N, C-alpha and C positions, 0 to 999 in steps of 0.2 A: 483561452480558458485560464481561470484562476483557481488555485488550490490553496486554502488557508486553514489554520486551525485556531479557534479562539483560546487554546491552551498554551500556544507558543508561537513566537514569530519565526518567519523563515531564517534559517541559519543560527537560531538561538537554542538554548537548552530545553530539552523535552522534560516535563516534570517527572519525577521519580515514579509516581503511581502508574505510569505507562510502561515501566520497565518490567522485564520478564520475571526478575527475582522480587518484584514488589507486588502491586495488585494485578499487573499484566492485563490491563484493560485498554482496549484501543482508544485513542484520542478522538475528540469530535472533529469533524472536518467540514469545511464549507466549500462548496464548488460554485463558481460563478462564470458567466459568459460561456456557457456550453453552446457549441454550434447547433443551430436549428436542425440540421440534417443528421445529428447523432442519433443512433439507434440503441446504443449501449455505451457504458463506460467500464474501463478497467483500471484497477488501483493495484499497484505493486510497491511493497516497501522492502528495501533491502539495505544491506550495510556493505558498501564498497571497501571500507577500511578493514574489514575482516580479512581481506586478502593477505595482509601482513601477518595477522595472528593465526589464521587457521588455514591459509592457503587457497581460499576461494571467497567469492562474494556470498555473503549469508543472506538467505531469503527469510524475511520475517512475516510477510503477509502477501497473499495473492487472492484478489477479489475480482469477479467478472459478472457481466450482465447486470451492473447497476443501472437503474433506469435513468436516463438523462434528465428527466423531469425532477428527480430527486436531487435537490441542491444542498441538502444538509445530511450529514451522517452523524448521529448522536454518539456520544461516548458509549463504548462497550456494546455497540449494536450495529446491525446492517439492515437495510431495507429487506423486505420479506423474500423478494425473488432473486436476490444476489447469491452467487455461488462462491465458495471459498476453496482455495487449494491447499496442498500440503507444503508446509514450510521446512526449513532445515533443522527445526527442533523435532521433526518426525510427526507432527500433528497437523490437523486441519484447523485453520483459523489463525487468528492473531497471535503472534509471539513477539513480545515487546523487545526493546533494546536490552542487550546484555553483553557489553564489550568485555572481553576477557582480560584485556591488558591496560588500555588507556582510553581516553576520550575518543569516541567514534562519531562519525556523521552518518545519519540515517536519511535515506531518501525515499519519499513518497512520490511515485510516478503516476500520473493520471493520464489516461489515453481515452479519447472519444473515437468511437468506431462507427463505420456505416453499416454495421450488421451486429447481430448477437453472436455469441460464441456457443457452440454446441459441444460442451464437455461435461463430464460428470464431476460432482463434488470430489475434492481430493486431487484433481489434476495438478500437475507440477507447473512451476513458473515457465519451464521450457515449452511445455505443451500449450500453455496459454499464449505465450509470445509467438509460437508457430501459427496458432489459430488467428492471431491478430494481423499477420503479415498481409499487406496490401489492402488492409481495412481501416488504417489509422488516418483520421481526418485532422486531429488536433491533439496536441500533448502539452503537459505542463508538469511542474514538480514542486515540491515543498521539502525543504531539509530541516533537520534539527540535530543537535548534538546530545550526547549522553555519556556520562563518565561512571566507571565502576565505583 
């Protein structure tokens, strides 16, 4: 599987408009080479560099039950049947990069599952990860950096 964004290259700077303190809109994403046996996709965006600043990995976006046939996610939108979880900002949906101290690397992790996840909107990353156990058939990631 391949996860890309037309807005930034892997390992490069995420444009400011996707930041929490700016427009806070989710970036467009392109998904390629999805396994034919995939029944759903999960997308998790987090900030492992937050560990040094706030003492934990910061969760920015949790999305599940993306249709594997959907290969493009438009800016600031999601396919209609996708579900979103609660972020560490305390809300449901996308919370953009917001490093409190220095440049951080943000990781978008994409998982192909052999099933759908049965959880209500607002579930936590931990709940989604528990529901994914033993169902992951492929995974990939895309990273980008953002400075305050």
